[in-house]
C-alpha positions in Angstrom: 0.0 0.0 0.0 1.3 3.5 -0.9 -0.1 6.5 0.9 0.6 10.0 -0.5 -0.3 12.9 1.8 -0.5 16.5 0.7 -2.1 19.8 1.6 0.1 20.9 4.5 1.5 24.4 4.7 1.4 27.6 6.7 -1.8 29.0 8.2 -2.7 31.7 10.7 -4.4 30.9 14.0 -8.1 30.6 13.4 -7.6 29.6 9.8 -8.2 26.4 8.0 -6.3 23.8 6.0 -7.4 20.6 4.3 -5.1 17.6 4.1 -5.5 14.8 1.5 -4.1 11.3 1.5 -4.4 9.2 -1.6 -4.0 5.4 -1.3 -2.8 3.1 -4.0 -1.5 -0.4 -4.5 -2.8 -3.4 -2.5 -6.4 -3.3 -1.5 -8.3 -4.7 1.4 -11.9 -5.8 1.8 -12.3 -3.7 4.9 -10.0 -1.2 6.6 -9.6 2.1 8.4 -7.7 5.2 7.3 -6.5 7.7 9.8 -4.4 10.7 10.6 -1.7 11.1 13.2 0.5 14.0 14.0 3.9 14.6 15.6 4.7 18.0 17.1 8.4 18.9 17.6 9.8 17.2 20.7 6.6 15.1 21.2 5.4 11.6 20.4 3.2 10.8 17.5 -0.5 11.1 18.5 -3.8 9.9 17.1 -5.9 12.6 15.4 -8.8 10.8 13.6 -9.8 7.8 11.7 -12.6 6.7 9.4 -14.0 3.2 8.6 -13.7 3.1 4.9 -16.8 1.0 4.2 -19.2 2.5 6.7 -17.9 6.0 7.0 -18.0 6.0 10.7 -15.4 8.2 12.3 -13.5 8.6 15.5 -11.6 11.6 16.8 -9.1 12.5 19.5 -11.1 14.2 22.3 -8.6 17.0 22.5 -9.6 18.4 19.0 -12.8 19.8 20.4 -14.7 19.3 17.1 -12.4 21.4 15.0 -11.3 18.7 12.6 -13.4 16.6 10.2 -12.2 13.4 8.5 -13.9 12.3 5.3 -13.3 10.1 2.3 -13.9 9.9 -1.4 -14.3 6.2 -2.2 -14.0 6.7 -6.0 -10.7 8.5 -5.5 -9.3 6.2 -2.7 -8.6 9.4 -0.9 -9.2 10.6 2.6 -9.3 14.2 3.8 -8.7 16.0 7.0 -10.5 19.4 7.2 -8.8 21.4 9.9 -10.7 24.5 11.1 -10.1 27.0 13.9 -6.4 26.1 13.8 -4.3 26.8 16.8 -0.5 27.2 17.1 -0.5 23.9 19.1 -1.8 22.1 15.9 1.7 22.7 14.4 3.0 19.3 13.6 3.9 16.8 10.9 0.7 15.1 9.9 0.8 11.5 8.8 -1.9 9.5 7.1 -2.1 5.8 7.8 -4.1 2.7 7.0 -5.0 -0.5 8.9 -7.0 -3.5 7.7 -7.2 -4.5 11.4 -5.4 -4.1 14.6 -2.7 -1.4 14.8 -1.8 0.9 11.9 0.8 -0.7 9.7 0.9 1.4 6.6 2.1 5.0 6.7 2.4 7.9 4.4 5.4 10.3 4.3 3.9 13.1 6.3 3.0 16.6 5.5 4.0 19.6 7.6 1.5 22.0 9.1 2.6 25.2 10.7 0.1 27.5 12.5 1.3 31.0 13.4 -0.2 33.0 16.2 
């Protein structure tokens, strides 16, 4: 499985960005796609995930409803809409995929910087 993330960049606090992650290669009958992030000096943390077949979603509680994960099945692409950005959202964002259990397939990461 190859995962290609894009859409990172610089945003001001209160602004928005949308990340994309396109999947290609091996397919699975059922799987989850998700987003993680790693801020400087911190461990990687879970952000959100989506069940590819049902569309059900799960989010880190710390996001306070500011982020929305979605998918386009026809394009094999997931998105992360990030609104009301805060400087503490600054991180490298990684997309990932798991057919079951822990995430095993990772994209290369896209950097998000939020200025105050």
